[in-house]
Backbone atoms as SQL, in Angstrom:
CREATE TABLE atoms (id INTEGER PRIMARY KEY, chain TEXT, resi INTEGER, resn TEXT, atom TEXT, x REAL, y REAL, z REAL);
INSERT INTO atoms VALUES
  (1, 'A', 1, 'MET', 'N', -7.883, -2.891, -0.402),
  (2, 'A', 1, 'MET', 'CA', -6.616, -2.293, -0.290),
  (3, 'A', 1, 'MET', 'C', -6.139, -2.408, 1.240),
  (4, 'A', 2, 'ILE', 'N', -4.929, -2.718, 1.391),
  (5, 'A', 2, 'ILE', 'CA', -4.418, -2.880, 2.713),
  (6, 'A', 2, 'ILE', 'C', -3.397, -1.687, 2.934),
  (7, 'A', 3, 'PHE', 'N', -3.452, -1.097, 4.128),
  (8, 'A', 3, 'PHE', 'CA', -2.537, -0.025, 4.445),
  (9, 'A', 3, 'PHE', 'C', -1.906, -0.396, 5.802),
  (10, 'A', 4, 'ASN', 'N', -0.534, -0.455, 5.759),
  (11, 'A', 4, 'ASN', 'CA', 0.223, -0.788, 7.018),
  (12, 'A', 4, 'ASN', 'C', 0.914, 0.547, 7.485),
  (13, 'A', 5, 'GLU', 'N', 0.332, 1.048, 8.570),
  (14, 'A', 5, 'GLU', 'CA', 0.873, 2.302, 9.179),
  (15, 'A', 5, 'GLU', 'C', 2.041, 1.958, 10.034),
  (16, 'A', 6, 'THR', 'N', 3.202, 2.336, 9.595),
  (17, 'A', 6, 'THR', 'CA', 4.428, 2.176, 10.393),
  (18, 'A', 6, 'THR', 'C', 5.273, 3.393, 10.343),
  (19, 'A', 7, 'TYR', 'N', 6.055, 3.690, 11.387),
  (20, 'A', 7, 'TYR', 'CA', 6.955, 4.811, 11.418),
  (21, 'A', 7, 'TYR', 'C', 8.365, 4.551, 11.758),
  (22, 'A', 8, 'MET', 'N', 8.606, 3.281, 12.257),
  (23, 'A', 8, 'MET', 'CA', 9.990, 2.920, 12.609),
  (24, 'A', 8, 'MET', 'C', 10.222, 1.475, 12.215),
  (25, 'A', 9, 'ASP', 'N', 11.464, 1.071, 12.272),
  (26, 'A', 9, 'ASP', 'CA', 11.777, -0.301, 12.058),
  (27, 'A', 9, 'ASP', 'C', 11.433, -1.028, 13.322),
  (28, 'A', 10, 'ASP', 'N', 11.290, -2.372, 13.168),
  (29, 'A', 10, 'ASP', 'CA', 10.877, -3.176, 14.355),
  (30, 'A', 10, 'ASP', 'C', 11.735, -2.945, 15.540),
  (31, 'A', 11, 'TRP', 'N', 12.978, -3.051, 15.400),
  (32, 'A', 11, 'TRP', 'CA', 13.977, -2.891, 16.473),
  (33, 'A', 11, 'TRP', 'C', 13.901, -1.549, 17.152),
  (34, 'A', 12, 'GLU', 'N', 13.622, -0.415, 16.368),
  (35, 'A', 12, 'GLU', 'CA', 13.548, 0.906, 16.909),
  (36, 'A', 12, 'GLU', 'C', 12.383, 1.024, 17.922),
  (37, 'A', 13, 'TYR', 'N', 11.203, 0.439, 17.516),
  (38, 'A', 13, 'TYR', 'CA', 10.051, 0.485, 18.375),
  (39, 'A', 13, 'TYR', 'C', 10.305, -0.312, 19.664),
  (40, 'A', 14, 'GLU', 'N', 10.968, -1.409, 19.549),
  (41, 'A', 14, 'GLU', 'CA', 11.303, -2.197, 20.743),
  (42, 'A', 14, 'GLU', 'C', 12.281, -1.442, 21.629),
  (43, 'A', 15, 'ASP', 'N', 13.245, -0.754, 21.083),
  (44, 'A', 15, 'ASP', 'CA', 14.137, 0.046, 21.903),
  (45, 'A', 15, 'ASP', 'C', 13.365, 1.199, 22.645),
  (46, 'A', 16, 'ILE', 'N', 12.526, 1.823, 21.969),
  (47, 'A', 16, 'ILE', 'CA', 11.661, 2.857, 22.626),
  (48, 'A', 16, 'ILE', 'C', 10.864, 2.231, 23.773),
  (49, 'A', 17, 'TYR', 'N', 10.222, 1.064, 23.533),
  (50, 'A', 17, 'TYR', 'CA', 9.463, 0.434, 24.584),
  (51, 'A', 17, 'TYR', 'C', 10.354, 0.169, 25.771),
  (52, 'A', 18, 'ASN', 'N', 11.590, -0.350, 25.514),
  (53, 'A', 18, 'ASN', 'CA', 12.546, -0.641, 26.628),
  (54, 'A', 18, 'ASN', 'C', 12.870, 0.660, 27.446),
  (55, 'A', 19, 'LEU', 'N', 13.095, 1.772, 26.662),
  (56, 'A', 19, 'LEU', 'CA', 13.378, 3.062, 27.337),
  (57, 'A', 19, 'LEU', 'C', 12.180, 3.468, 28.234),
  (58, 'A', 20, 'ILE', 'N', 10.958, 3.295, 27.743),
  (59, 'A', 20, 'ILE', 'CA', 9.845, 3.675, 28.577),
  (60, 'A', 20, 'ILE', 'C', 9.680, 2.726, 29.783),
  (61, 'A', 21, 'GLN', 'N', 9.942, 1.452, 29.598),
  (62, 'A', 21, 'GLN', 'CA', 9.945, 0.534, 30.732),
  (63, 'A', 21, 'GLN', 'C', 10.957, 0.796, 31.733),
  (64, 'A', 22, 'SER', 'N', 12.122, 1.377, 31.409),
  (65, 'A', 22, 'SER', 'CA', 13.127, 1.676, 32.360),
  (66, 'A', 22, 'SER', 'C', 13.065, 3.173, 32.799),
  (67, 'A', 23, 'ASN', 'N', 11.969, 3.792, 32.522),
  (68, 'A', 23, 'ASN', 'CA', 11.714, 5.200, 32.930),
  (69, 'A', 23, 'ASN', 'C', 12.751, 6.171, 32.411),
  (70, 'A', 24, 'LYS', 'N', 13.356, 5.866, 31.236),
  (71, 'A', 24, 'LYS', 'CA', 14.301, 6.798, 30.600),
  (72, 'A', 24, 'LYS', 'C', 13.604, 7.646, 29.503),
  (73, 'A', 25, 'LEU', 'N', 12.334, 7.365, 29.210),
  (74, 'A', 25, 'LEU', 'CA', 11.620, 8.098, 28.242),
  (75, 'A', 25, 'LEU', 'C', 10.123, 8.063, 28.694),
  (76, 'A', 26, 'SER', 'N', 9.501, 9.200, 28.490),
  (77, 'A', 26, 'SER', 'CA', 8.088, 9.320, 28.781),
  (78, 'A', 26, 'SER', 'C', 7.167, 8.734, 27.746),
  (79, 'A', 27, 'LYS', 'N', 6.249, 7.879, 28.068),
  (80, 'A', 27, 'LYS', 'CA', 5.349, 7.389, 27.031),
  (81, 'A', 27, 'LYS', 'C', 4.509, 8.448, 26.376),
  (82, 'A', 28, 'ASP', 'N', 4.342, 9.539, 26.981),
  (83, 'A', 28, 'ASP', 'CA', 3.607, 10.642, 26.446),
  (84, 'A', 28, 'ASP', 'C', 4.269, 11.293, 25.250),
  (85, 'A', 29, 'LEU', 'N', 5.593, 11.041, 25.111),
  (86, 'A', 29, 'LEU', 'CA', 6.327, 11.505, 23.927),
  (87, 'A', 29, 'LEU', 'C', 6.150, 10.743, 22.666),
  (88, 'A', 30, 'VAL', 'N', 5.592, 9.492, 22.867),
  (89, 'A', 30, 'VAL', 'CA', 5.443, 8.557, 21.670),
  (90, 'A', 30, 'VAL', 'C', 4.012, 8.722, 21.138),
  (91, 'A', 31, 'LYS', 'N', 3.889, 9.263, 20.005),
  (92, 'A', 31, 'LYS', 'CA', 2.533, 9.409, 19.351),
  (93, 'A', 31, 'LYS', 'C', 2.249, 8.433, 18.276),
  (94, 'A', 32, 'GLU', 'N', 3.263, 7.729, 17.735),
  (95, 'A', 32, 'GLU', 'CA', 3.128, 6.858, 16.609),
  (96, 'A', 32, 'GLU', 'C', 2.399, 5.637, 16.987),
  (97, 'A', 33, 'ILE', 'N', 1.515, 5.240, 15.992),
  (98, 'A', 33, 'ILE', 'CA', 0.733, 3.970, 16.212),
  (99, 'A', 33, 'ILE', 'C', 1.096, 3.067, 15.047),
  (100, 'A', 34, 'GLU', 'N', 1.332, 1.841, 15.370),
  (101, 'A', 34, 'GLU', 'CA', 1.503, 0.768, 14.312),
  (102, 'A', 34, 'GLU', 'C', 0.154, 0.140, 14.067),
  (103, 'A', 35, 'ALA', 'N', -0.231, 0.053, 12.797),
  (104, 'A', 35, 'ALA', 'CA', -1.549, -0.539, 12.509),
  (105, 'A', 35, 'ALA', 'C', -1.630, -1.170, 11.157),
  (106, 'A', 36, 'LEU', 'N', -2.576, -2.027, 10.989),
  (107, 'A', 36, 'LEU', 'CA', -2.862, -2.654, 9.666),
  (108, 'A', 36, 'LEU', 'C', -4.334, -2.387, 9.443),
  (109, 'A', 37, 'TYR', 'N', -4.650, -1.756, 8.266),
  (110, 'A', 37, 'TYR', 'CA', -6.005, -1.343, 7.923),
  (111, 'A', 37, 'TYR', 'C', -6.360, -1.907, 6.615),
  (112, 'A', 38, 'LEU', 'N', -7.694, -2.056, 6.389),
  (113, 'A', 38, 'LEU', 'CA', -8.196, -2.601, 5.118),
  (114, 'A', 38, 'LEU', 'C', -9.430, -1.695, 4.660),
  (115, 'A', 39, 'ILE', 'N', -9.555, -1.509, 3.329),
  (116, 'A', 39, 'ILE', 'CA', -10.624, -0.778, 2.800),
  (117, 'A', 39, 'ILE', 'C', -10.904, -1.273, 1.400),
  (118, 'A', 40, 'ASN', 'N', -12.099, -1.365, 0.983),
  (119, 'A', 40, 'ASN', 'CA', -12.413, -1.737, -0.428),
  (120, 'A', 40, 'ASN', 'C', -11.938, -0.565, -1.260),
  (121, 'A', 41, 'ILE', 'N', -11.269, -0.925, -2.416),
  (122, 'A', 41, 'ILE', 'CA', -10.665, 0.092, -3.285),
  (123, 'A', 41, 'ILE', 'C', -11.694, 1.071, -3.789),
  (124, 'A', 42, 'ASN', 'N', -12.937, 0.633, -4.138),
  (125, 'A', 42, 'ASN', 'CA', -13.939, 1.581, -4.557),
  (126, 'A', 42, 'ASN', 'C', -14.331, 2.519, -3.454),
  (127, 'A', 43, 'ASP', 'N', -14.516, 2.052, -2.249),
  (128, 'A', 43, 'ASP', 'CA', -14.755, 2.954, -1.100),
  (129, 'A', 43, 'ASP', 'C', -13.705, 3.899, -0.883),
  (130, 'A', 44, 'PHE', 'N', -12.480, 3.552, -1.039),
  (131, 'A', 44, 'PHE', 'CA', -11.280, 4.376, -0.953),
  (132, 'A', 44, 'PHE', 'C', -11.364, 5.528, -1.923),
  (133, 'A', 45, 'VAL', 'N', -11.533, 5.156, -3.248),
  (134, 'A', 45, 'VAL', 'CA', -11.614, 6.144, -4.299),
  (135, 'A', 45, 'VAL', 'C', -12.697, 7.153, -4.018),
  (136, 'A', 46, 'LYS', 'N', -13.913, 6.664, -3.687),
  (137, 'A', 46, 'LYS', 'CA', -15.067, 7.474, -3.384),
  (138, 'A', 46, 'LYS', 'C', -14.774, 8.466, -2.203),
  (139, 'A', 47, 'THR', 'N', -14.158, 8.032, -1.225),
  (140, 'A', 47, 'THR', 'CA', -13.749, 8.902, -0.119),
  (141, 'A', 47, 'THR', 'C', -12.812, 9.948, -0.518),
  (142, 'A', 48, 'ILE', 'N', -11.851, 9.681, -1.358),
  (143, 'A', 48, 'ILE', 'CA', -10.872, 10.681, -1.838),
  (144, 'A', 48, 'ILE', 'C', -11.594, 11.633, -2.774),
  (145, 'A', 49, 'LYS', 'N', -12.461, 11.137, -3.606),
  (146, 'A', 49, 'LYS', 'CA', -13.125, 12.095, -4.579),
  (147, 'A', 49, 'LYS', 'C', -14.030, 13.095, -3.892),
  (148, 'A', 50, 'ILE', 'N', -14.683, 12.729, -2.799),
  (149, 'A', 50, 'ILE', 'CA', -15.531, 13.634, -2.112),
  (150, 'A', 50, 'ILE', 'C', -14.722, 14.577, -1.072),
  (151, 'A', 51, 'GLY', 'N', -13.398, 14.286, -1.002),
  (152, 'A', 51, 'GLY', 'CA', -12.571, 15.129, -0.130),
  (153, 'A', 51, 'GLY', 'C', -12.679, 14.833, 1.285),
  (154, 'A', 52, 'GLU', 'N', -13.115, 13.643, 1.677),
  (155, 'A', 52, 'GLU', 'CA', -13.231, 13.193, 3.073),
  (156, 'A', 52, 'GLU', 'C', -11.825, 13.237, 3.744),
  (157, 'A', 53, 'GLN', 'N', -11.725, 13.784, 4.906),
  (158, 'A', 53, 'GLN', 'CA', -10.502, 13.857, 5.600),
  (159, 'A', 53, 'GLN', 'C', -10.130, 12.531, 6.295),
  (160, 'A', 54, 'ASN', 'N', -11.192, 11.889, 6.806),
  (161, 'A', 54, 'ASN', 'CA', -10.973, 10.618, 7.547),
  (162, 'A', 54, 'ASN', 'C', -11.404, 9.411, 6.712),
  (163, 'A', 55, 'VAL', 'N', -10.418, 8.680, 6.217),
  (164, 'A', 55, 'VAL', 'CA', -10.759, 7.518, 5.369),
  (165, 'A', 55, 'VAL', 'C', -11.299, 6.411, 6.297),
  (166, 'A', 56, 'PRO', 'N', -12.436, 5.782, 5.976),
  (167, 'A', 56, 'PRO', 'CA', -13.076, 4.782, 6.870),
  (168, 'A', 56, 'PRO', 'C', -12.418, 3.374, 6.739),
  (169, 'A', 57, 'PHE', 'N', -11.179, 3.297, 7.092),
  (170, 'A', 57, 'PHE', 'CA', -10.528, 2.006, 7.167),
  (171, 'A', 57, 'PHE', 'C', -11.095, 1.053, 8.154),
  (172, 'A', 58, 'LYS', 'N', -11.088, -0.244, 7.894),
  (173, 'A', 58, 'LYS', 'CA', -11.383, -1.256, 8.892),
  (174, 'A', 58, 'LYS', 'C', -10.075, -1.597, 9.574),
  (175, 'A', 59, 'VAL', 'N', -10.040, -1.552, 10.897),
  (176, 'A', 59, 'VAL', 'CA', -8.803, -1.812, 11.629),
  (177, 'A', 59, 'VAL', 'C', -8.691, -3.393, 11.777),
  (178, 'A', 60, 'ILE', 'N', -7.580, -3.941, 11.240),
  (179, 'A', 60, 'ILE', 'CA', -7.311, -5.374, 11.431),
  (180, 'A', 60, 'ILE', 'C', -6.558, -5.530, 12.712),
  (181, 'A', 61, 'CYS', 'N', -5.517, -4.617, 12.945),
  (182, 'A', 61, 'CYS', 'CA', -4.713, -4.830, 14.216),
  (183, 'A', 61, 'CYS', 'C', -4.104, -3.433, 14.424),
  (184, 'A', 62, 'LYS', 'N', -3.902, -3.056, 15.716),
  (185, 'A', 62, 'LYS', 'CA', -3.361, -1.683, 16.019),
  (186, 'A', 62, 'LYS', 'C', -2.508, -1.943, 17.313),
  (187, 'A', 63, 'ARG', 'N', -1.368, -1.294, 17.288),
  (188, 'A', 63, 'ARG', 'CA', -0.441, -1.246, 18.456),
  (189, 'A', 63, 'ARG', 'C', 0.002, 0.090, 18.735),
  (190, 'A', 64, 'HIS', 'N', 0.284, 0.423, 20.047),
  (191, 'A', 64, 'HIS', 'CA', 0.869, 1.729, 20.471),
  (192, 'A', 64, 'HIS', 'C', 1.862, 1.453, 21.604),
  (193, 'A', 65, 'ILE', 'N', 3.053, 1.676, 21.448),
  (194, 'A', 65, 'ILE', 'CA', 4.139, 1.531, 22.359),
  (195, 'A', 65, 'ILE', 'C', 4.433, 0.038, 22.728),
  (196, 'A', 66, 'ASN', 'N', 3.566, -0.804, 22.925),
  (197, 'A', 66, 'ASN', 'CA', 3.833, -2.122, 23.481),
  (198, 'A', 66, 'ASN', 'C', 4.031, -3.176, 22.332),
  (199, 'A', 67, 'GLY', 'N', 4.159, -2.713, 21.073),
  (200, 'A', 67, 'GLY', 'CA', 4.346, -3.730, 20.095),
  (201, 'A', 67, 'GLY', 'C', 4.311, -3.097, 18.667),
  (202, 'A', 68, 'TRP', 'N', 4.312, -3.913, 17.643),
  (203, 'A', 68, 'TRP', 'CA', 4.270, -3.488, 16.261),
  (204, 'A', 68, 'TRP', 'C', 3.504, -4.545, 15.492),
  (205, 'A', 69, 'VAL', 'N', 3.088, -4.176, 14.261),
  (206, 'A', 69, 'VAL', 'CA', 2.303, -5.039, 13.367),
  (207, 'A', 69, 'VAL', 'C', 2.872, -4.816, 11.936),
  (208, 'A', 70, 'ARG', 'N', 2.997, -5.942, 11.209),
  (209, 'A', 70, 'ARG', 'CA', 3.539, -5.825, 9.849),
  (210, 'A', 70, 'ARG', 'C', 2.712, -6.743, 8.889),
  (211, 'A', 71, 'TYR', 'N', 2.437, -6.180, 7.797),
  (212, 'A', 71, 'TYR', 'CA', 1.716, -6.921, 6.681),
  (213, 'A', 71, 'TYR', 'C', 2.765, -7.925, 6.055),
  (214, 'A', 72, 'LEU', 'N', 2.303, -9.170, 5.845),
  (215, 'A', 72, 'LEU', 'CA', 3.125, -10.187, 5.225),
  (216, 'A', 72, 'LEU', 'C', 2.729, -10.497, 3.829),
  (217, 'A', 73, 'GLY', 'N', 1.491, -10.564, 3.576),
  (218, 'A', 73, 'GLY', 'CA', 0.935, -10.929, 2.244),
  (219, 'A', 73, 'GLY', 'C', -0.440, -11.472, 2.247),
  (220, 'A', 74, 'MET', 'N', -0.913, -11.883, 1.125),
  (221, 'A', 74, 'MET', 'CA', -2.207, -12.479, 1.039),
  (222, 'A', 74, 'MET', 'C', -2.247, -13.546, -0.020),
  (223, 'A', 75, 'ASP', 'N', -3.312, -14.438, 0.087),
  (224, 'A', 75, 'ASP', 'CA', -3.564, -15.356, -0.937),
  (225, 'A', 75, 'ASP', 'C', -5.012, -15.179, -1.283),
  (226, 'A', 76, 'ASP', 'N', -5.672, -16.179, -2.000),
  (227, 'A', 76, 'ASP', 'CA', -7.093, -16.022, -2.394),
  (228, 'A', 76, 'ASP', 'C', -8.025, -15.892, -1.162),
  (229, 'A', 77, 'LYS', 'N', -7.652, -16.494, -0.077),
  (230, 'A', 77, 'LYS', 'CA', -8.594, -16.578, 1.034),
  (231, 'A', 77, 'LYS', 'C', -8.186, -15.721, 2.316),
  (232, 'A', 78, 'ASN', 'N', -6.906, -15.495, 2.483),
  (233, 'A', 78, 'ASN', 'CA', -6.478, -14.938, 3.780),
  (234, 'A', 78, 'ASN', 'C', -5.503, -13.779, 3.573),
  (235, 'A', 79, 'ILE', 'N', -5.459, -13.007, 4.658),
  (236, 'A', 79, 'ILE', 'CA', -4.483, -11.919, 4.816),
  (237, 'A', 79, 'ILE', 'C', -3.598, -12.337, 5.946),
  (238, 'A', 80, 'TYR', 'N', -2.253, -12.283, 5.670),
  (239, 'A', 80, 'TYR', 'CA', -1.245, -12.709, 6.678),
  (240, 'A', 80, 'TYR', 'C', -0.541, -11.485, 7.219),
  (241, 'A', 81, 'PHE', 'N', -0.330, -11.515, 8.555),
  (242, 'A', 81, 'PHE', 'CA', 0.457, -10.401, 9.110),
  (243, 'A', 81, 'PHE', 'C', 1.150, -10.965, 10.361),
  (244, 'A', 82, 'ARG', 'N', 2.190, -10.297, 10.757),
  (245, 'A', 82, 'ARG', 'CA', 2.863, -10.593, 12.007),
  (246, 'A', 82, 'ARG', 'C', 2.715, -9.463, 13.022),
  (247, 'A', 83, 'GLU', 'N', 2.584, -9.852, 14.167),
  (248, 'A', 83, 'GLU', 'CA', 2.382, -8.896, 15.283),
  (249, 'A', 83, 'GLU', 'C', 3.373, -9.222, 16.334),
  (250, 'A', 84, 'LYS', 'N', 3.934, -8.210, 17.012),
  (251, 'A', 84, 'LYS', 'CA', 4.829, -8.513, 18.137),
  (252, 'A', 84, 'LYS', 'C', 4.304, -7.693, 19.345),
  (253, 'A', 85, 'ASP', 'N', 3.934, -8.394, 20.358),
  (254, 'A', 85, 'ASP', 'CA', 3.659, -7.893, 21.630),
  (255, 'A', 85, 'ASP', 'C', 4.960, -7.961, 22.379),
  (256, 'A', 86, 'PHE', 'N', 5.551, -6.965, 22.879),
  (257, 'A', 86, 'PHE', 'CA', 6.895, -7.031, 23.502),
  (258, 'A', 86, 'PHE', 'C', 6.979, -7.923, 24.698),
  (259, 'A', 87, 'ILE', 'N', 5.798, -8.274, 25.223),
  (260, 'A', 87, 'ILE', 'CA', 5.833, -9.282, 26.298),
  (261, 'A', 87, 'ILE', 'C', 5.661, -10.741, 25.856),
  (262, 'A', 88, 'THR', 'N', 4.805, -10.925, 25.000),
  (263, 'A', 88, 'THR', 'CA', 4.499, -12.335, 24.494),
  (264, 'A', 88, 'THR', 'C', 5.372, -12.738, 23.273),
  (265, 'A', 89, 'GLN', 'N', 5.978, -11.778, 22.585),
  (266, 'A', 89, 'GLN', 'CA', 6.830, -11.964, 21.436),
  (267, 'A', 89, 'GLN', 'C', 5.973, -12.060, 20.153),
  (268, 'A', 90, 'ILE', 'N', 6.596, -12.638, 19.024),
  (269, 'A', 90, 'ILE', 'CA', 5.983, -12.535, 17.721),
  (270, 'A', 90, 'ILE', 'C', 4.977, -13.632, 17.535),
  (271, 'A', 91, 'VAL', 'N', 3.864, -13.215, 16.860),
  (272, 'A', 91, 'VAL', 'CA', 2.752, -14.094, 16.445),
  (273, 'A', 91, 'VAL', 'C', 2.513, -13.872, 14.995),
  (274, 'A', 92, 'ILE', 'N', 2.307, -14.931, 14.313),
  (275, 'A', 92, 'ILE', 'CA', 1.857, -14.832, 12.820),
  (276, 'A', 92, 'ILE', 'C', 0.401, -15.093, 12.807),
  (277, 'A', 93, 'PHE', 'N', -0.408, -14.294, 12.081),
  (278, 'A', 93, 'PHE', 'CA', -1.771, -14.419, 12.019),
  (279, 'A', 93, 'PHE', 'C', -2.229, -14.558, 10.534),
  (280, 'A', 94, 'ALA', 'N', -3.341, -15.242, 10.366),
  (281, 'A', 94, 'ALA', 'CA', -4.022, -15.275, 9.102),
  (282, 'A', 94, 'ALA', 'C', -5.534, -14.953, 9.405),
  (283, 'A', 95, 'ILE', 'N', -6.076, -14.047, 8.733),
  (284, 'A', 95, 'ILE', 'CA', -7.528, -13.754, 8.816),
  (285, 'A', 95, 'ILE', 'C', -8.191, -13.891, 7.527),
  (286, 'A', 96, 'ASN', 'N', -9.402, -14.381, 7.552),
  (287, 'A', 96, 'ASN', 'CA', -10.185, -14.629, 6.338),
  (288, 'A', 96, 'ASN', 'C', -10.544, -13.264, 5.710),
  (289, 'A', 97, 'LYS', 'N', -10.337, -13.135, 4.401),
  (290, 'A', 97, 'LYS', 'CA', -10.607, -11.915, 3.731),
  (291, 'A', 97, 'LYS', 'C', -12.158, -11.580, 3.616),
  (292, 'A', 98, 'THR', 'N', -12.977, -12.585, 3.684),
  (293, 'A', 98, 'THR', 'CA', -14.412, -12.376, 3.537),
  (294, 'A', 98, 'THR', 'C', -15.045, -11.945, 4.809),
  (295, 'A', 99, 'ASN', 'N', -14.772, -12.617, 5.937),
  (296, 'A', 99, 'ASN', 'CA', -15.457, -12.335, 7.207),
  (297, 'A', 99, 'ASN', 'C', -14.524, -11.781, 8.283),
  (298, 'A', 100, 'PHE', 'N', -13.190, -11.699, 7.994),
  (299, 'A', 100, 'PHE', 'CA', -12.188, -11.202, 8.961),
  (300, 'A', 100, 'PHE', 'C', -12.022, -11.987, 10.259),
  (301, 'A', 101, 'GLU', 'N', -12.499, -13.271, 10.154),
  (302, 'A', 101, 'GLU', 'CA', -12.235, -14.130, 11.290),
  (303, 'A', 101, 'GLU', 'C', -10.866, -14.700, 11.304),
  (304, 'A', 102, 'LEU', 'N', -10.348, -14.871, 12.519),
  (305, 'A', 102, 'LEU', 'CA', -9.012, -15.496, 12.648),
  (306, 'A', 102, 'LEU', 'C', -8.987, -16.923, 12.184),
  (307, 'A', 103, 'CYS', 'N', -8.031, -17.183, 11.225),
  (308, 'A', 103, 'CYS', 'CA', -7.883, -18.562, 10.616),
  (309, 'A', 103, 'CYS', 'C', -6.878, -19.345, 11.524),
  (310, 'A', 104, 'PHE', 'N', -5.727, -18.686, 11.805),
  (311, 'A', 104, 'PHE', 'CA', -4.735, -19.348, 12.657),
  (312, 'A', 104, 'PHE', 'C', -3.764, -18.353, 13.257),
  (313, 'A', 105, 'ALA', 'N', -3.125, -18.712, 14.304),
  (314, 'A', 105, 'ALA', 'CA', -2.073, -17.860, 14.863),
  (315, 'A', 105, 'ALA', 'C', -0.968, -18.809, 15.208),
  (316, 'A', 106, 'ILE', 'N', 0.284, -18.506, 14.861),
  (317, 'A', 106, 'ILE', 'CA', 1.422, -19.240, 15.231),
  (318, 'A', 106, 'ILE', 'C', 2.306, -18.415, 16.071),
  (319, 'A', 107, 'ILE', 'N', 2.627, -18.911, 17.256),
  (320, 'A', 107, 'ILE', 'CA', 3.341, -18.130, 18.234),
  (321, 'A', 107, 'ILE', 'C', 4.835, -18.272, 18.195),
  (322, 'A', 108, 'LYS', 'N', 5.314, -19.370, 17.718),
  (323, 'A', 108, 'LYS', 'CA', 6.762, -19.561, 17.754),
  (324, 'A', 108, 'LYS', 'C', 7.401, -19.034, 16.460),
  (325, 'A', 109, 'TYR', 'N', 8.309, -18.065, 16.722),
  (326, 'A', 109, 'TYR', 'CA', 9.004, -17.403, 15.682),
  (327, 'A', 109, 'TYR', 'C', 9.819, -18.290, 14.769),
  (328, 'A', 110, 'LYS', 'N', 10.323, -19.346, 15.353),
  (329, 'A', 110, 'LYS', 'CA', 11.238, -20.261, 14.594),
  (330, 'A', 110, 'LYS', 'C', 10.442, -20.997, 13.483),
  (331, 'A', 111, 'LEU', 'N', 9.118, -21.017, 13.588),
  (332, 'A', 111, 'LEU', 'CA', 8.294, -21.685, 12.551),
  (333, 'A', 111, 'LEU', 'C', 8.134, -20.809, 11.301),
  (334, 'A', 112, 'LEU', 'N', 8.628, -19.540, 11.369),
  (335, 'A', 112, 'LEU', 'CA', 8.372, -18.648, 10.195),
  (336, 'A', 112, 'LEU', 'C', 8.871, -19.200, 8.890),
  (337, 'A', 113, 'LYS', 'N', 10.087, -19.767, 8.800),
  (338, 'A', 113, 'LYS', 'CA', 10.614, -20.274, 7.536),
  (339, 'A', 113, 'LYS', 'C', 9.722, -21.439, 7.088),
  (340, 'A', 114, 'LYS', 'N', 9.257, -22.247, 7.936),
  (341, 'A', 114, 'LYS', 'CA', 8.421, -23.372, 7.591),
  (342, 'A', 114, 'LYS', 'C', 7.104, -22.850, 7.017),
  (343, 'A', 115, 'ILE', 'N', 6.552, -21.825, 7.532),
  (344, 'A', 115, 'ILE', 'CA', 5.288, -21.204, 7.017),
  (345, 'A', 115, 'ILE', 'C', 5.483, -20.781, 5.523),
  (346, 'A', 116, 'PHE', 'N', 6.587, -20.033, 5.355),
  (347, 'A', 116, 'PHE', 'CA', 6.804, -19.417, 3.986),
  (348, 'A', 116, 'PHE', 'C', 7.162, -20.591, 2.956),
  (349, 'A', 117, 'ALA', 'N', 7.760, -21.609, 3.458),
  (350, 'A', 117, 'ALA', 'CA', 8.158, -22.740, 2.584),
  (351, 'A', 117, 'ALA', 'C', 6.945, -23.590, 2.153),
  (352, 'A', 118, 'THR', 'N', 5.903, -23.523, 2.948),
  (353, 'A', 118, 'THR', 'CA', 4.749, -24.431, 2.722),
  (354, 'A', 118, 'THR', 'C', 3.451, -23.661, 2.343),
  (355, 'A', 119, 'SER', 'N', 3.474, -22.331, 2.372),
  (356, 'A', 119, 'SER', 'CA', 2.225, -21.582, 2.182),
  (357, 'A', 119, 'SER', 'C', 2.249, -20.816, 0.840),
  (358, 'A', 120, 'ALA', 'N', 1.134, -20.233, 0.563),
  (359, 'A', 120, 'ALA', 'CA', 0.931, -19.498, -0.676),
  (360, 'A', 120, 'ALA', 'C', 1.187, -18.000, -0.502),
  (361, 'A', 121, 'ILE', 'N', 1.849, -17.596, 0.476),
  (362, 'A', 121, 'ILE', 'CA', 2.086, -16.184, 0.773),
  (363, 'A', 121, 'ILE', 'C', 3.114, -15.669, -0.368),
  (364, 'A', 122, 'PRO', 'N', 2.722, -14.573, -1.034),
  (365, 'A', 122, 'PRO', 'CA', 3.526, -14.060, -2.071),
  (366, 'A', 122, 'PRO', 'C', 4.808, -13.462, -1.575);
């Protein structure tokens, strides 16, 4: 099971980052974290049944203030997500579902349509 923790739209998060960079907002006021987590469904159910407060998610990617992360989809082998570091811009990632190793990263945003046109992303 994949859980994408988000609290704002992409553009809102970047606006907040720009306010912090221009000293118009204190970074201490921003508590939200953008993250992508993974857990086996059976482990998730077991955790809920025993009433555990902290679900033991595996962190795939996490951002705070300086960017965001969004789940894109998956196929038989990979999990696809996009991440934006506000300094380096958007990167598309694929990680292997078995070993969580990076399969590829595409840095140029303009390639996004080409990826979707030629890949198995649902």
